[in-house]
C-alpha positions, 0 to 999 in steps of 0.5 A: 418366387411371387404367390398369384393373388386370391382374387382372380384377374377375370372372375372365377371362371366357370362359375356362373351366378344363380338366376331366378326363374319366375313362372310367367303366364304363357300367353306371351309371345309362345302363344302368339307365335303358335298362332302365327305359325297355324295361320302361315301353314294354311295360308302361306302362299296367299301370304307370299303372293301378297307379301310380293305384290305388296313389295313390288307396288311400294318399289315402283312407287319410290322408282315414280316419286324419285323421278319425278323429284 
């Protein structure tokens, strides 16, 4: 009977390598995300209306330029 190899075919299953976690300043994405969340909670309705207005203007401008070409 053939004995299996000591080296696993697909690596050690269930064993993850150790990952070093370095402490980073918290002024990165989380702070920006919190500020954006605050701004959107206060001015969310206005932001939605402005984004719909800008989207509509862009679509109309694209249709206008395509019809002229």
